[in-house]
N, C-alpha and C positions, 0 to 999 in steps of 0.2 A: 504494499499501500502508499503509495506515494505522502508524501509529508504534505502536501494540498490536501489530500482526501483525508489523512489525520486530522491534519490540528488547523484549520482553516481561520482564517478574518473575516471580517463582513463583508471583504472586496474578492476572497476566493473561496473554491467549495461553495459547500452549500449553505454559508452564507451569505454570499453574494443572492441567494434565493432569499433569506430575510429581509434582506435591502428593500429588495423587489416587492415583497408583502408591505414593507412599509410603505413604501411610492404610493405603491394603491391603496392602502387605507388612509393615507394625506390627501388623493383624489378625492378620496368618497366623502369624506371630513367637509371637503370645501362644495359641494353638492348639496341643495338645499335639500333638497330629499334623500340625503346621505342616511345610510344605516349606521356609522361608525362617529364616532366624534374622539381621535386622537390628537393633542392638539402636541405629541414632541415628533411624528410622524416624519414631517419635512424636516425636522433639524437634522435625523438619523439622515437622512438622504444629502443633508447640505453637507455634512461634517464628513462623510464616507468617502467623499472622490473617488465616484464609481469610475468603470471604464467608460459607461456610456454614460450618457444624460437619463434621467428618469424622472418625469412629471409627478407633480405633486401637486396641482391643481387643473379641476374640472375645468375651469372657462378656458385652461392655455392648449390644449387636446386640440391637434389637430387631425386630419385624414389620417396622419402616417403613424398616428397614435392608435389605431384601432385596436391592438392589440393591448395597450394599458386600457383604455376606456371599458371593454369588457374585463378583464381584469378586476378592474374597481369594483367592478359592480358586482363580479362572483364575491370578491373577500370583504365588499358590502354584507352581505349576506351571511358569508360565512361566520366573521365576527359578530354581528349581531346575535347570530344562532347561540356559538359561546360565550357571550358576554349575558347574556339570559341565561345560560344554563349558572353560573358562579352566583345569581341571583335568588336562582332556586334552590340550589342548595344549601345557601344562607339561610333561605325560608325554613329549612328543613335544620336548621340549627348546625350546620354545619361549619367550623371555624379556624380548616386547617386548609388550605390549598397548596396543588403542588404542580406546576405551570412545566412540564417536559418538554425540552428542545425549546426553550422558552423564548431565545432567539430576539426580536426586538419589541417582543410585548409587554404594554403598558399597564396590563388591567391594575395591576398592584397602586399603579398612581392615580390613572382614570376613572377605575372605577369604586360605588359606593359600599364600601367594605362595614360590616357590623362589629362594635367593640368587640377588642379580643381575639381579633382575628390573623392569621400568619399567612403570609405567603411565601413559597422556596418558588425560586428559577433557577432549573436546571440546565446547564449548557456550557458548550466549549469556553475556558477561560478566555479566550482571546475574543471572543463576539462579547461577551458579557462586560471585560472590560471597557469594548468601546461604548457600551450602551451605559454603563455606570459615568462614562470620561462625559457624555452628551447632558445625560440628565441633570448629572453636578454644575452644568454650565449653565441649566437651564432653573438652579436654583430648584428643582423637582421634588415635591416631597410626598410619597410614599399617604394611602390612606390606611394603612394596614401594616402591620410589622412583616417588615421584608430581609427574608434571607436568602441571599445567593450561594447555589451549591455550582462551583468551577467542575466539570467532569466532563467527561464523555460518554456518551449514552452506553456506548460497546467498552466499560469498563466498570468498574462494581461502585458505580451509580449510587446505590440500595446504600451503601456504606459511607459513603461521603454525605448523603441524605441524613443518615440517622446522625452524623456527628454533627451536623448544623443547628440540631435539635429537633427533627421530625420527632413527631409522637403518635407512636402505630398503636396507641391505645384511644385513642380518637377519632372521630370521621374524621375523613379526607375529602376534597374534590377533587379529584384527577383532571388532568388536561394532557391530551396529546393531538394537538394542534398541526396537522401537515406535515406528520410525521414520517408515519408509518410507509411510505415508498423509499425512502430513505434507508429503512431499515432491512437487512436479510431476513429471510426467513425463521432462521431459530432466535435472532437477537429478538423480533420482532415479538415473539412467544415467549419468551424470558421475560421479555418486559411488562408482559401482560400477565406472566405468572406471579412477578414481586410487585405487581401493583396488586396483586389478588392477595400475596400474603403480608402485605405491611396494612391492606383494609380492616377496621374494624367495620360492624356493624353498623350500615348507614352509611356507609364513602358511599361515593357516586365518582363515574368514571364517563367522559366527553374524548371521543376519538372523530376522527376525520379519517376515511374509509375510502382507497379507489379499488372499485373491482377489477379492475384493467387500466393499470397505468402506463403500461405500454400503449394502451391506442393513442392515449395524450402523445404520445411523444414522436408518433406518426405522423400528428394533425398540420397539415402546408403553415397553418400559421403559426403554430406553437416553433415548428423548425426555423421559420423565417425569424421569428424573434429570437430564438438562441442562437442562432449565426449571429445574430445583432451583437449579443451579448459576447462571442466568441468563446464560449465555454460548451463541456459536451456533458447536455441536460443527462444522455443516459449513463453516463458513466458515473454519474450522480446517484441516480435511481437502484435502488436495492431491489426493489421487487414485493417489500413488504412480505405481511403474513400469509402463509398459504391456505393457509384455514382462514375461515371465517368468521373476522373478529368479535361480531357480537357473538355467533351459535357459540362461540369460546366460551367466553362471559358465561353463556348459559349456563355450559356445562358447569363452571365452575360455582353456580349458585346465585348468577348475578338475574337480577331482573331486567329487560332488555329494552329500548326505547330506538327506532331505526328511520330514519328521514333523508330522502334523496333531497339533491341541492336544489330540484327544480319545485320539491315541493315545499320547501323552504323559502324560495323567491316568492311562490303567489301568495302565502299565507305573508310575508312583510312589502306586498304591492308593487312584487320589481316582475316584471317580465321579459325572461332571457330571448336573447334573439336565436333564430337557427343556428348558428356556428357557437356560442356561446352553451345550445342546448345540445349540440354532438359532444360536448368536449365534457361538460361537467352535471348534464341531469339526472343523466340514468346511473352515469361513473361512477361520481360521485356521493359519498355514503353518510352520513352522520348518524352514530351510534353513542348514546347513553345509558349508562344502567347503573343499577342500585344494588349494594348489597344486602340482604334481608336481613 
């Protein structure tokens, strides 16, 4: 494994995909009918010095930015769903959250957390260092106790999480957003097993699962965008779990909810055009589960 694939920063490896997601959230934030409000996303893009321009304002999009327009709509839907997931977990009394492959996720700062909440962010050291630097420059203050866990998810991240004060005796809201396609089958299943092992009754988990991530890689629009970025996305995708994660969690005793991207878009009053529907409407699944 090359150094870039093993230890990336925010403009290399999987890191640059986190930056692109932040740009998409920034664009959606500027829309009057946007589904997410992320006041830090544009700052990350400005500070990163990405190898290619990344738009952060919907008003500045041109016909050449068609993929960014589509991506920002999709990310708005995705972000809103997982925002609501954490709000619902809080209503159940959950006061401990873990965001796996947190990237430039700022939910610890931009969501309303009940008193006594703790948010753990798990990701690569250099990605989290960049994130903390930009947030410090903005004088950002989290709305919950925030614990940064700098570790590769292919290593013993459970030990690192416990070392930062994670309490396996209390219910936890877990999130794996946009993560599974980057993990090989054994690592993905092991991640689900660890989540189960560390979860007290009442815990919840939410994740995004692509039934066929390779199909997206063959889409002409995606191929043109990836070529513009100058990196091989197919080398980053490891395929994710061969087993359906919803079915797997069900066998471990979790009660499952499952929605498609298209269903969520309709719920939020958004309509995917044909290109976006082909890419995500049925292929992208959103799984939530609760340990009874």
